[in-house]
A tleap script that builds the chain and sets N, CA, C and O, in Angstrom:
source leaprc.protein.ff14SB
mol = sequence {
  NMET SER SER GLY ARG ASP TRP ALA LEU ARG
  VAL ARG MET ARG VAL TRP LYS ASP ILE ALA
  VAL PHE PRO ARG LYS ASP ARG GLU ARG LEU
  SER GLN ILE ILE GLU ASP LEU ALA ARG ASN
  PRO TYR VAL GLY ASP ILE GLU LYS MET ARG
  GLY GLU GLU ASN THR TRP ARG ARG ARG VAL
  GLY ALA PHE ARG ILE PHE TYR GLU LEU PHE
  PRO GLN GLU LYS VAL ILE PHE VAL PHE HIE
  VAL GLU ARG ARG THR SER LYS THR CTYR
}
set mol.1.N position { 0.843 -1.176 0.000 }
set mol.1.CA position { 0.000 0.000 0.000 }
set mol.1.C position { 0.889 1.240 0.000 }
set mol.1.O position { 1.781 1.370 0.838 }
set mol.2.N position { 0.648 2.131 -0.922 }
set mol.2.CA position { 1.449 3.340 -1.063 }
set mol.2.C position { 0.851 4.470 -0.237 }
set mol.2.O position { -0.360 4.686 -0.255 }
set mol.3.N position { 1.697 5.185 0.481 }
set mol.3.CA position { 1.203 6.306 1.274 }
set mol.3.C position { 1.393 7.631 0.551 }
set mol.3.O position { 0.869 8.658 0.982 }
set mol.4.N position { 2.148 7.613 -0.558 }
set mol.4.CA position { 2.407 8.840 -1.302 }
set mol.4.C position { 1.442 9.017 -2.446 }
set mol.4.O position { 0.385 8.390 -2.511 }
set mol.5.N position { 1.836 9.878 -3.333 }
set mol.5.CA position { 1.005 10.143 -4.504 }
set mol.5.C position { 1.187 9.042 -5.536 }
set mol.5.O position { 2.305 8.618 -5.829 }
set mol.6.N position { 0.075 8.594 -6.075 }
set mol.6.CA position { 0.117 7.622 -7.158 }
set mol.6.C position { -0.119 8.306 -8.497 }
set mol.6.O position { 0.268 7.782 -9.542 }
set mol.7.N position { -0.751 9.474 -8.468 }
set mol.7.CA position { -1.074 10.233 -9.670 }
set mol.7.C position { -0.356 11.575 -9.613 }
set mol.7.O position { -0.115 12.116 -8.534 }
set mol.8.N position { -0.018 12.101 -10.778 }
set mol.8.CA position { 0.531 13.463 -10.851 }
set mol.8.C position { -0.648 14.428 -10.823 }
set mol.8.O position { -1.648 14.213 -11.507 }
set mol.9.N position { -0.530 15.477 -10.040 }
set mol.9.CA position { -1.613 16.436 -9.884 }
set mol.9.C position { -1.241 17.751 -10.544 }
set mol.9.O position { -0.194 18.330 -10.256 }
set mol.10.N position { -2.110 18.219 -11.433 }
set mol.10.CA position { -1.953 19.522 -12.081 }
set mol.10.C position { -3.207 20.331 -11.755 }
set mol.10.O position { -4.327 19.844 -11.910 }
set mol.11.N position { -3.012 21.552 -11.308 }
set mol.11.CA position { -4.145 22.394 -10.922 }
set mol.11.C position { -4.039 23.720 -11.660 }
set mol.11.O position { -3.016 24.401 -11.590 }
set mol.12.N position { -5.090 24.077 -12.358 }
set mol.12.CA position { -5.138 25.371 -13.053 }
set mol.12.C position { -5.008 26.484 -12.009 }
set mol.12.O position { -5.642 26.424 -10.955 }
set mol.13.N position { -4.199 27.486 -12.295 }
set mol.13.CA position { -3.967 28.586 -11.361 }
set mol.13.C position { -5.274 29.268 -10.955 }
set mol.13.O position { -5.406 29.724 -9.819 }
set mol.14.N position { -6.215 29.339 -11.848 }
set mol.14.CA position { -7.507 29.968 -11.561 }
set mol.14.C position { -8.225 29.262 -10.407 }
set mol.14.O position { -8.957 29.902 -9.653 }
set mol.15.N position { -8.022 27.959 -10.266 }
set mol.15.CA position { -8.654 27.207 -9.179 }
set mol.15.C position { -8.196 27.755 -7.831 }
set mol.15.O position { -9.012 27.980 -6.938 }
set mol.16.N position { -6.877 27.970 -7.686 }
set mol.16.CA position { -6.354 28.491 -6.413 }
set mol.16.C position { -6.871 29.910 -6.162 }
set mol.16.O position { -7.138 30.272 -5.017 }
set mol.17.N position { -7.012 30.706 -7.204 }
set mol.17.CA position { -7.547 32.061 -7.051 }
set mol.17.C position { -9.011 32.020 -6.613 }
set mol.17.O position { -9.432 32.806 -5.764 }
set mol.18.N position { -9.777 31.107 -7.190 }
set mol.18.CA position { -11.183 30.978 -6.810 }
set mol.18.C position { -11.319 30.518 -5.358 }
set mol.18.O position { -12.156 31.032 -4.616 }
set mol.19.N position { -10.498 29.554 -4.959 }
set mol.19.CA position { -10.542 29.045 -3.589 }
set mol.19.C position { -10.166 30.140 -2.589 }
set mol.19.O position { -10.677 30.160 -1.469 }
set mol.20.N position { -9.291 31.031 -2.981 }
set mol.20.CA position { -8.799 32.080 -2.075 }
set mol.20.C position { -9.904 32.996 -1.554 }
set mol.20.O position { -9.742 33.601 -0.495 }
set mol.21.N position { -11.011 33.112 -2.265 }
set mol.21.CA position { -12.089 34.006 -1.824 }
set mol.21.C position { -13.109 33.307 -0.919 }
set mol.21.O position { -13.978 33.965 -0.348 }
set mol.22.N position { -13.010 31.992 -0.785 }
set mol.22.CA position { -13.927 31.257 0.074 }
set mol.22.C position { -13.527 31.444 1.538 }
set mol.22.O position { -12.383 31.802 1.821 }
set mol.23.N position { -14.443 31.210 2.464 }
set mol.23.CA position { -14.102 31.289 3.887 }
set mol.23.C position { -12.939 30.343 4.233 }
set mol.23.O position { -12.758 29.307 3.593 }
set mol.24.N position { -12.166 30.712 5.241 }
set mol.24.CA position { -10.945 29.975 5.599 }
set mol.24.C position { -11.185 28.469 5.776 }
set mol.24.O position { -10.431 27.653 5.245 }
set mol.25.N position { -12.216 28.109 6.510 }
set mol.25.CA position { -12.509 26.695 6.753 }
set mol.25.C position { -12.710 25.944 5.431 }
set mol.25.O position { -12.189 24.844 5.250 }
set mol.26.N position { -13.461 26.544 4.520 }
set mol.26.CA position { -13.712 25.926 3.216 }
set mol.26.C position { -12.440 25.872 2.380 }
set mol.26.O position { -12.183 24.873 1.707 }
set mol.27.N position { -11.641 26.936 2.415 }
set mol.27.CA position { -10.361 26.963 1.679 }
set mol.27.C position { -9.479 25.802 2.102 }
set mol.27.O position { -8.934 25.083 1.264 }
set mol.28.N position { -9.343 25.626 3.408 }
set mol.28.CA position { -8.480 24.559 3.918 }
set mol.28.C position { -9.002 23.186 3.512 }
set mol.28.O position { -8.231 22.322 3.093 }
set mol.29.N position { -10.298 22.988 3.636 }
set mol.29.CA position { -10.895 21.697 3.289 }
set mol.29.C position { -10.739 21.390 1.798 }
set mol.29.O position { -10.341 20.286 1.428 }
set mol.30.N position { -11.052 22.363 0.947 }
set mol.30.CA position { -10.942 22.159 -0.499 }
set mol.30.C position { -9.497 21.921 -0.919 }
set mol.30.O position { -9.228 21.054 -1.750 }
set mol.31.N position { -8.575 22.677 -0.356 }
set mol.31.CA position { -7.156 22.502 -0.691 }
set mol.31.C position { -6.687 21.099 -0.333 }
set mol.31.O position { -5.976 20.462 -1.109 }
set mol.32.N position { -7.086 20.617 0.844 }
set mol.32.CA position { -6.683 19.276 1.275 }
set mol.32.C position { -7.285 18.208 0.364 }
set mol.32.O position { -6.602 17.251 0.002 }
set mol.33.N position { -8.531 18.358 -0.001 }
set mol.33.CA position { -9.179 17.367 -0.865 }
set mol.33.C position { -8.539 17.356 -2.245 }
set mol.33.O position { -8.354 16.288 -2.829 }
set mol.34.N position { -8.200 18.524 -2.776 }
set mol.34.CA position { -7.525 18.573 -4.077 }
set mol.34.C position { -6.186 17.851 -3.996 }
set mol.34.O position { -5.849 17.075 -4.890 }
set mol.35.N position { -5.423 18.095 -2.940 }
set mol.35.CA position { -4.136 17.406 -2.769 }
set mol.35.C position { -4.341 15.898 -2.629 }
set mol.35.O position { -3.543 15.116 -3.145 }
set mol.36.N position { -5.397 15.487 -1.940 }
set mol.36.CA position { -5.672 14.064 -1.734 }
set mol.36.C position { -6.097 13.344 -3.011 }
set mol.36.O position { -6.003 12.119 -3.083 }
set mol.37.N position { -6.560 14.078 -4.012 }
set mol.37.CA position { -6.932 13.445 -5.284 }
set mol.37.C position { -5.763 12.661 -5.871 }
set mol.37.O position { -5.968 11.654 -6.549 }
set mol.38.N position { -4.539 13.118 -5.616 }
set mol.38.CA position { -3.355 12.465 -6.180 }
set mol.38.C position { -3.179 11.043 -5.658 }
set mol.38.O position { -2.524 10.227 -6.307 }
set mol.39.N position { -3.747 10.737 -4.506 }
set mol.39.CA position { -3.659 9.369 -3.976 }
set mol.39.C position { -4.627 8.441 -4.693 }
set mol.39.O position { -4.275 7.326 -5.080 }
set mol.40.N position { -5.860 8.924 -4.864 }
set mol.40.CA position { -6.868 8.124 -5.562 }
set mol.40.C position { -8.003 9.046 -6.014 }
set mol.40.O position { -8.808 9.481 -5.191 }
set mol.41.N position { -8.074 9.346 -7.303 }
set mol.41.CA position { -9.107 10.267 -7.795 }
set mol.41.C position { -10.500 9.646 -7.885 }
set mol.41.O position { -11.461 10.327 -8.241 }
set mol.42.N position { -10.611 8.353 -7.564 }
set mol.42.CA position { -11.891 7.664 -7.704 }
set mol.42.C position { -12.631 7.492 -6.379 }
set mol.42.O position { -13.600 6.735 -6.321 }
set mol.43.N position { -12.204 8.172 -5.314 }
set mol.43.CA position { -12.888 8.049 -4.025 }
set mol.43.C position { -13.664 9.320 -3.718 }
set mol.43.O position { -13.422 10.372 -4.308 }
set mol.44.N position { -14.591 9.204 -2.793 }
set mol.44.CA position { -15.407 10.354 -2.412 }
set mol.44.C position { -16.702 10.379 -3.206 }
set mol.44.O position { -17.020 9.439 -3.935 }
set mol.45.N position { -17.424 11.440 -3.057 }
set mol.45.CA position { -18.702 11.611 -3.751 }
set mol.45.C position { -18.414 12.162 -5.145 }
set mol.45.O position { -18.475 13.369 -5.378 }
set mol.46.N position { -18.098 11.249 -6.067 }
set mol.46.CA position { -17.723 11.655 -7.419 }
set mol.46.C position { -18.766 11.185 -8.425 }
set mol.46.O position { -19.535 10.258 -8.168 }
set mol.47.N position { -18.771 11.841 -9.560 }
set mol.47.CA position { -19.664 11.458 -10.650 }
set mol.47.C position { -18.998 11.818 -11.968 }
set mol.47.O position { -18.445 12.907 -12.124 }
set mol.48.N position { -19.059 10.887 -12.912 }
set mol.48.CA position { -18.521 11.148 -14.243 }
set mol.48.C position { -19.478 12.104 -14.951 }
set mol.48.O position { -20.695 11.926 -14.894 }
set mol.49.N position { -18.935 13.101 -15.608 }
set mol.49.CA position { -19.763 14.085 -16.293 }
set mol.49.C position { -20.268 13.502 -17.615 }
set mol.49.O position { -19.493 12.986 -18.420 }
set mol.50.N position { -21.557 13.595 -17.813 }
set mol.50.CA position { -22.155 13.078 -19.046 }
set mol.50.C position { -21.622 13.828 -20.251 }
set mol.50.O position { -21.423 15.042 -20.209 }
set mol.51.N position { -21.394 13.091 -21.321 }
set mol.51.CA position { -20.941 13.694 -22.567 }
set mol.51.C position { -19.456 13.998 -22.602 }
set mol.51.O position { -18.953 14.521 -23.597 }
set mol.52.N position { -18.750 13.677 -21.529 }
set mol.52.CA position { -17.310 13.924 -21.454 }
set mol.52.C position { -16.600 12.598 -21.244 }
set mol.52.O position { -17.076 11.740 -20.500 }
set mol.53.N position { -15.472 12.435 -21.893 }
set mol.53.CA position { -14.777 11.156 -21.821 }
set mol.53.C position { -14.116 10.910 -20.466 }
set mol.53.O position { -14.294 9.842 -19.881 }
set mol.54.N position { -13.368 11.865 -19.970 }
set mol.54.CA position { -12.613 11.659 -18.738 }
set mol.54.C position { -12.805 12.777 -17.724 }
set mol.54.O position { -11.909 13.037 -16.922 }
set mol.55.N position { -13.945 13.437 -17.744 }
set mol.55.CA position { -14.187 14.552 -16.832 }
set mol.55.C position { -15.086 14.098 -15.688 }
set mol.55.O position { -16.118 13.461 -15.901 }
set mol.56.N position { -14.671 14.441 -14.469 }
set mol.56.CA position { -15.369 14.042 -13.259 }
set mol.56.C position { -15.635 15.264 -12.404 }
set mol.56.O position { -15.006 16.309 -12.575 }
set mol.57.N position { -16.575 15.121 -11.483 }
set mol.57.CA position { -16.780 16.159 -10.485 }
set mol.57.C position { -16.874 15.478 -9.123 }
set mol.57.O position { -17.417 14.382 -8.979 }
set mol.58.N position { -16.321 16.173 -8.131 }
set mol.58.CA position { -16.399 15.676 -6.758 }
set mol.58.C position { -17.184 16.673 -5.933 }
set mol.58.O position { -16.918 17.874 -5.965 }
set mol.59.N position { -18.148 16.164 -5.197 }
set mol.59.CA position { -18.974 17.009 -4.340 }
set mol.59.C position { -18.325 17.089 -2.972 }
set mol.59.O position { -17.986 16.072 -2.366 }
set mol.60.N position { -18.158 18.310 -2.495 }
set mol.60.CA position { -17.601 18.563 -1.168 }
set mol.60.C position { -18.534 19.572 -0.503 }
set mol.60.O position { -18.340 20.781 -0.624 }
set mol.61.N position { -19.531 19.073 0.191 }
set mol.61.CA position { -20.520 19.964 0.792 }
set mol.61.C position { -21.216 20.770 -0.286 }
set mol.61.O position { -21.810 20.207 -1.206 }
set mol.62.N position { -21.143 22.095 -0.173 }
set mol.62.CA position { -21.787 22.977 -1.151 }
set mol.62.C position { -20.877 23.295 -2.330 }
set mol.62.O position { -21.232 24.110 -3.182 }
set mol.63.N position { -19.713 22.663 -2.390 }
set mol.63.CA position { -18.744 22.953 -3.444 }
set mol.63.C position { -18.608 21.783 -4.403 }
set mol.63.O position { -18.891 20.635 -4.060 }
set mol.64.N position { -18.163 22.105 -5.618 }
set mol.64.CA position { -17.882 21.085 -6.626 }
set mol.64.C position { -16.476 21.310 -7.155 }
set mol.64.O position { -16.080 22.433 -7.466 }
set mol.65.N position { -15.733 20.216 -7.249 }
set mol.65.CA position { -14.390 20.245 -7.834 }
set mol.65.C position { -14.484 19.470 -9.139 }
set mol.65.O position { -14.888 18.308 -9.145 }
set mol.66.N position { -14.116 20.104 -10.237 }
set mol.66.CA position { -14.170 19.467 -11.549 }
set mol.66.C position { -12.754 19.141 -11.992 }
set mol.66.O position { -11.854 19.977 -11.908 }
set mol.67.N position { -12.568 17.913 -12.464 }
set mol.67.CA position { -11.232 17.514 -12.886 }
set mol.67.C position { -11.291 16.522 -14.035 }
set mol.67.O position { -12.290 15.837 -14.251 }
set mol.68.N position { -10.198 16.472 -14.755 }
set mol.68.CA position { -10.067 15.567 -15.890 }
set mol.68.C position { -8.980 14.558 -15.560 }
set mol.68.O position { -7.936 14.908 -15.010 }
set mol.69.N position { -9.237 13.298 -15.902 }
set mol.69.CA position { -8.271 12.233 -15.647 }
set mol.69.C position { -7.633 11.772 -16.950 }
set mol.69.O position { -8.295 11.655 -17.981 }
set mol.70.N position { -6.347 11.518 -16.879 }
set mol.70.CA position { -5.600 10.934 -17.984 }
set mol.70.C position { -4.985 9.640 -17.447 }
set mol.70.O position { -3.827 9.626 -17.030 }
set mol.71.N position { -5.774 8.537 -17.459 }
set mol.71.CA position { -5.362 7.301 -16.792 }
set mol.71.C position { -4.050 6.702 -17.298 }
set mol.71.O position { -3.278 6.166 -16.503 }
set mol.72.N position { -3.785 6.781 -18.590 }
set mol.72.CA position { -2.560 6.165 -19.098 }
set mol.72.C position { -1.321 6.883 -18.595 }
set mol.72.O position { -0.287 6.256 -18.364 }
set mol.73.N position { -1.418 8.204 -18.422 }
set mol.73.CA position { -0.290 8.981 -17.906 }
set mol.73.C position { -0.364 9.131 -16.390 }
set mol.73.O position { 0.586 9.604 -15.765 }
set mol.74.N position { -1.507 8.724 -15.787 }
set mol.74.CA position { -1.768 8.887 -14.355 }
set mol.74.C position { -1.636 10.353 -13.948 }
set mol.74.O position { -0.919 10.701 -13.011 }
set mol.75.N position { -2.359 11.203 -14.691 }
set mol.75.CA position { -2.360 12.642 -14.436 }
set mol.75.C position { -3.790 13.086 -14.135 }
set mol.75.O position { -4.740 12.659 -14.791 }
set mol.76.N position { -3.921 13.947 -13.134 }
set mol.76.CA position { -5.196 14.565 -12.783 }
set mol.76.C position { -5.052 16.054 -13.049 }
set mol.76.O position { -4.096 16.682 -12.593 }
set mol.77.N position { -6.005 16.622 -13.791 }
set mol.77.CA position { -5.986 18.053 -14.065 }
set mol.77.C position { -7.234 18.681 -13.462 }
set mol.77.O position { -8.334 18.503 -13.986 }
set mol.78.N position { -7.073 19.408 -12.372 }
set mol.78.CA position { -8.183 20.106 -11.724 }
set mol.78.C position { -8.338 21.443 -12.438 }
set mol.78.O position { -7.426 22.270 -12.430 }
set mol.79.N position { -9.503 21.651 -13.055 }
set mol.79.CA position { -9.662 22.850 -13.871 }
set mol.79.C position { -10.725 23.825 -13.369 }
set mol.79.O position { -10.809 24.947 -13.869 }
set mol.80.N position { -11.545 23.417 -12.383 }
set mol.80.CA position { -12.596 24.332 -11.930 }
set mol.80.C position { -13.087 23.922 -10.547 }
set mol.80.O position { -13.179 22.734 -10.239 }
set mol.81.N position { -13.400 24.906 -9.726 }
set mol.81.CA position { -14.044 24.678 -8.430 }
set mol.81.C position { -15.058 25.798 -8.235 }
set mol.81.O position { -14.791 26.955 -8.560 }
set mol.82.N position { -16.219 25.445 -7.705 }
set mol.82.CA position { -17.243 26.470 -7.492 }
set mol.82.C position { -18.196 26.056 -6.394 }
set mol.82.O position { -18.327 24.879 -6.058 }
set mol.83.N position { -18.856 27.059 -5.846 }
set mol.83.CA position { -19.905 26.804 -4.859 }
set mol.83.C position { -21.150 26.379 -5.629 }
set mol.83.O position { -21.503 26.993 -6.636 }
set mol.84.N position { -21.801 25.349 -5.164 }
set mol.84.CA position { -22.994 24.821 -5.821 }
set mol.84.C position { -24.163 25.768 -5.635 }
set mol.84.O position { -24.486 26.175 -4.519 }
set mol.85.N position { -24.786 26.107 -6.740 }
set mol.85.CA position { -26.024 26.881 -6.722 }
set mol.85.C position { -27.019 26.156 -7.608 }
set mol.85.O position { -26.689 25.126 -8.195 }
set mol.86.N position { -28.199 26.667 -7.710 }
set mol.86.CA position { -29.194 26.029 -8.576 }
set mol.86.C position { -28.804 26.146 -10.043 }
set mol.86.O position { -29.375 25.452 -10.884 }
set mol.87.N position { -27.838 27.015 -10.370 }
set mol.87.CA position { -27.409 27.201 -11.753 }
set mol.87.C position { -26.044 26.587 -12.040 }
set mol.87.O position { -25.484 26.830 -13.109 }
set mol.88.N position { -25.488 25.796 -11.115 }
set mol.88.CA position { -24.152 25.231 -11.297 }
set mol.88.C position { -24.073 24.378 -12.548 }
set mol.88.O position { -23.094 24.465 -13.289 }
set mol.89.N position { -25.072 23.562 -12.799 }
set mol.89.CA position { -25.031 22.688 -13.957 }
set mol.89.C position { -25.884 23.297 -15.029 }
set mol.89.O position { -26.005 22.732 -16.116 }
savepdb mol mol.pdb
quit
């Protein structure tokens, strides 16, 4: 069992900027969950996005983290995070 990262994690700079405006508690939680994706991107409350080949979203309370997986390269690309509203999807 590996305790380190199994996947390479890439995060769009805009994601960190968006997280920076959230309350401190939420910032810390979201940052930790994004870092934890590198261990296993298939855990948690996740759902594959319809119509997309390798795009997933993870639900974290009122927030959604959107990421793309490249399984052959074992790369995760986090490209968007937002607070869930009735217009999120």
